[in-house]
N, C-alpha and C positions, 0 to 999 in steps of 0.2 A: 375493469379493476376499480374498486372503490377506495376512497381515502380511509385513513386509519385513526382519525382523531378519537372516534368513539371507543377505541380499544384501550384508551388510557384508564378508564374506570375499571375495566376488568383487570388490567395490569396492576393497578393499585391494590386490588383485593387479593392479589396472589404474591405478596411480598415474600412469603416464606419460600416460594419457588425460586427466588433469586438467590442463588447460592454464592454469596459474596466471596467467601474464602477461596473456593475452588476457581471462581472466575478471576479473582486477583492473581492466583497462581499462574493460570494460563496467560493472562495479560502480561504478567512479569516475564514469562517465557518468551512471549511475542516481543517484548521490549529488548531482551538480550539478543534474540534471533535477528531482529531488524537492525540492531546496533552494528552487527557485522555486515549486513547487506549495504548499510549506509557508508561503508568504507570506500566504495568505488568513486562517488563524485569528487571527494577531496583529493583522491589519488590521481584522478584523470589528468590534471595539469602536469604531474610528474611523468605519467605515461606518454602524454603528448610530446613532452620534451625528449624523453628517453628513446622513444621509437619513431619520432618525427611524424606524428599522426595528424591528419586533417580533422576538422570537426565531424565530418561524416564518419570517419574511422573511429573516432571517440564515441560517437553515438552508437555505432555498431557494437562496441563493447557492452553497453547497457542492454542492447538487444540480445546478446548471448546469455545474459542473466535472466532475461524475460522469456525467451523462446521455449524452454522446457515447460512453461505453463500450459502449452498445448496438451500436455499429458493430464491436466487436471480433471477433465470429465471422466477419463478412465479411472483415475485414482478415486474420484468421488463415487463412481459407480461401485467400485470394490468396497469403499468405506461404508456404503449403505448396507452391505451384507456382511462386513467383517468388523472387528474391533478397531476403534479409532485411537485407542490410548497409545499404542506403540509408535504410531506415526507422529503423534503430537510430541511424545517424549524424546524421540531421536533427532527431531529437526534442528534444535539449537546446536547440538554437538557437531553434526555433519556440516551445516552451513558455516559455523565458526571456523572449522578447520580449513575448508576450501578457501574462504575469503582471506584468512590470515596467511595463506601461502602465496597470495598475489605478489608479495614483495620478493619472492624467490623466482618469479617468472623471468626467464632469459630472453623471451621473444613474444611477439604479438600472438603467435599461435598458442603458446602455453597459457598466456593470459586468457585467451578465449576458452581453452579447454577447462581451466579451473572455474571460470564463470559458468560454464555449462553444468559442471558438477554441482556447484552451489545452486544453480537454477533448478535442477531436479529436486534438490532438498527443499528449496523455497516453495516449489509447486506442491509437493506432498504436504508440507506443513500448512500452507494456506488453503489447501483444498479441504482439510479435515478439522483443523483447530477452530475455525469459526462455527462449524457445525456443533462441536463440543460446547462452545460458548452458548449457542442457541438452546441446546438441551438444558443447560444449567441456568438459563435466564427466565424460565417460565414464560409468561406472556409479556414480560417487559423486554421485548426483543430489541427495540431501539436502544434502550439503556445498555443491554448486554453487548450489542454491536459497538456502542460507544466505548465501553470498557476495552473491547478488542482493539478498536482503532487507537485508543489512548496508548495501549502497549506499543503498537507499531510506531506511532508518532514519537513516543518517548525514545524508542530505539533510534529512530532516524534523527532525533535531536541530539542524542548522546554520541552517535556514531561519528559524525564529522569532528566533534570536539575530542573524542577518544583518540582517533587516528592522528590528527594533527598534533595533539599533545604528546602522543607516544613518539611520533617522528622527531619531536624536538629533543628527545633524550635517547633515542635508539635508532638503529638503522631499519630500513624497510624489511629486511630479512628477520629482524627480531620480533616483528609483529606476530610471528607464529606462537609466541608465548601467551598472547592474548586469547588464543583458542581454548585455553584451560577454563575460561569463564563459560564458554559454551558447554563444555563437558560437565561442569559443575551444575549448570542450569538443567541439563537433561536428568541428572541424578535427583535433583529436587522435584522435578516434574514426575519422575517415576514414583517416588515415595508419597507425594501429596495426592496423586490421582489414582493410586492403586485401588481405592475403594469407590471411585467416582462412578456414578451411574451414567456412563456414556453409551447410549444405545447403538446398536449395530445396524439399524435401518431407520427409515423415516417413521413418521407418526401414524400412517395408515397402513393399509395392505400394500405389500410390495408391488410396484408397477414395472413391467418390462421396460428396459431402458429405451427401446425404440419408441414405444408409446409415450414415455415420459418426455423424451426430447422433442417429439412431435407436438406435445401439448405446450411445451415451453417456447415454441418458435416465435409467436407474436410478442410476448413480453420480453424475451431475450433480444429480439430485433430492436425494440425501442430502447431497452437498457443499454444495449451495445452502441446504439446511435448516440445516446447521451455520453457514454464513455468516450466515444470517438471524438466528439467536438470538444470535450474537456482535455483530451490527452496532450495536445500541443502545449497548453498552458502548464499542465502538470510537469511535462518534460522540461519546459523552459526554466522552471524553478528547481525541481528536485535533482536534475542532472546538470543543467548548464549554468545555473546561477554562479557557482564558483569560477567557471571559465569566463563568464561575462564580467564579473567583478575584477578578476585579475587582469583582463584585457583593459579595464578602465583604470588600472593602476593600483588596485588594492593588493595587499599581501595575501599569501595563501592562507595564513592564519585568520585574517579578517574575513576572507571569502568563506572559509569553513564556518566561522562563527555566525555569519549572516544566514547561512543555510540552517544552522541550529536555531536561530531566532525564529525563522519561519516554522520549523518543525515544532518548537516549543509552543508557539501560538496555535499550531494545529492540534495539539493535545486538548486545549480548551475547546477548540472548534469541534473536534470529533465527539467529545463527551457531551457538549451542549447540543450539537446537532441531533444525535441519537435520542437524548432525553426529551428535547423539545418536540421532536417528531412523534413521540409516544403521546404527547398531550395535545398538540395543535394540528397534527397531521403531517404526513410525509411530504405532500406537495408543497406546502409553504416553505419548508426548509430547502427543498430543491430549487425553487424559484429564487429564494434569497441568495443561495450560493452561486447561481448562474448569472446574477446581476451584479452582486457586490464584488465578487472575486475579479472579474475582468476590469471593473472600474478601478479597483485597487492596483492592478498591474499597470494600467495606463497611467495612473497617477505616479506610480513608482518610476516609470520611464520619463515622466515630465519634470521631475525634480532631481536634485542631487544633494550630497552631503548629509547633514543630520535629518533632513526631511525624508530622504530616501530610507534611512535606517528606521525612522519612526513608522514608515508604511509597511515594513516587513511583518510585524505582528498582525496587522490588519489583513494582509495578503494570506498569511498562513491560516488564520482563523476562518476566513470566508471560503478559502479554497478547500479546506479539509473538513468542513462541516457536512459535506455531501456524501462521501463514501459510506459511512455507517448506515445512512438512510437507504442507499441503494442495496446494501447487503441485507438489511432487514426486510425490504420488499421481496427480495429473492426467496428468503426462507418462509415468509408469510404466504407467498403465492403457491409454493410447491412443498407443503409439509410432508407429503408421503415420499419425497425423494430429495431430502434436504442436501445431502452430500453431493449427489449428482448435479442438482441445480446450482449449488455453490461452486462446484468444479467447472460447470459450463460457463457461469458468469465470470469467474476469475480467469478462465482460459481466454475468454473474449477480452477481458480487461487487460491482461498481461500481453496478449498478442497485439492488440491495438496500440498499446503503449510502446511495444518494441518497434512497430512501424513508425510511430510518432517520433521516437528518439532519432531514428535515421532521417526521417523527413525534416525534423527540426534542425538537425545538424546540417543537412543539405541547404535549407533556407538560410542558416547562419553563414555557410560558405558563400552563398550566392548574393545575399543582401545585407549581411551583418546581423549579429545577434540581437541588436536593439530592434531592428525592423522585424525580425522573426518573432520577438516577444509581442510586438504590436499585432501581428497576424494572429498569434495565439489568443490574445485577448478577445479580438472580434469573433474568432471561431467559436469561443465558449458561449457567446450569446445565441448561437445556433441551437443550443440545447433547449431553449424555452418552448419552441413548438413541439419537441419530442416529449417534454413533460406534460404538456396539455393533452397529447394523444395518449400518453400512458394512463392518465386519470380520466379519460373521456368517458 
């Protein structure tokens, strides 16, 4: 694999291929969609109290949301041969309904069932919508993936604030009314994308899926290894930060707000990471993220009070500058099977993160969440050799 810095010149010459309006529409749909998936972390402390859950059981709830991602290669293979639009359009409505019903769950089993339903919708949406973004981005793929990630980070920023604010004035069961926003978003996507040129297959001649997957093995192994060493740190912040802070004495509102600060900084990190990688290369951004993010996490643990709050934006920016670069690499390397490649990568991503959520919860039960965060920070540094091999 070669670095992509030289592609910036070509990307700049193809600005007309960057369809900003439609890209913004899909990114907005991603924002609303992920607002609802972000309901789970702020609700976890309530579920822990209501159902007397251990940290491991709480982490398992996140895994139920992630496990359906194993369907993504299958969904991606179908999307390489069929229209992408309807999968993109329906995602926000289905996910919003399932996540808004969590407040009605009378038992842990029902919680798990609702999260699995939401997870299937999440898997379908994330397997196809980034491919649509890729087709609408021309050769400015890093910038396009940055837009995609900005939508997701915006949703994950707003989600904790929306749910804790809603719970301040309504009951958990009343959260179902918020699902109307998901239905409205699906309607907007339907009308805005009805004339979009979303291709039904990759850029070249169709490749049989077995041959395509075989060709992906080396690159996906390295990308999966990078995802694996990052996953504990991702889980420590995106899932367990509210629990960590409430254990430290913070209110649930402050814990949810802290997560929103991280995600808000992640918006800038995702947009900057994708855009910069188009100009100076993918490798430089990956190395930066794998050094700066664990350093920020270790510093966060070493201080308290205002200094800890000040480090939250640094942590979010550095941690979330990396994902759009990885997604751009996937679509660049396999242009003839974009949806399949994207599905395989995201399946690896979500599966590894599901395991990481359970593992991190187990570490937290055994050693305490602070020690688990330290382990996560040092594990992230293990991605540096993988990056070197990827660009060897």
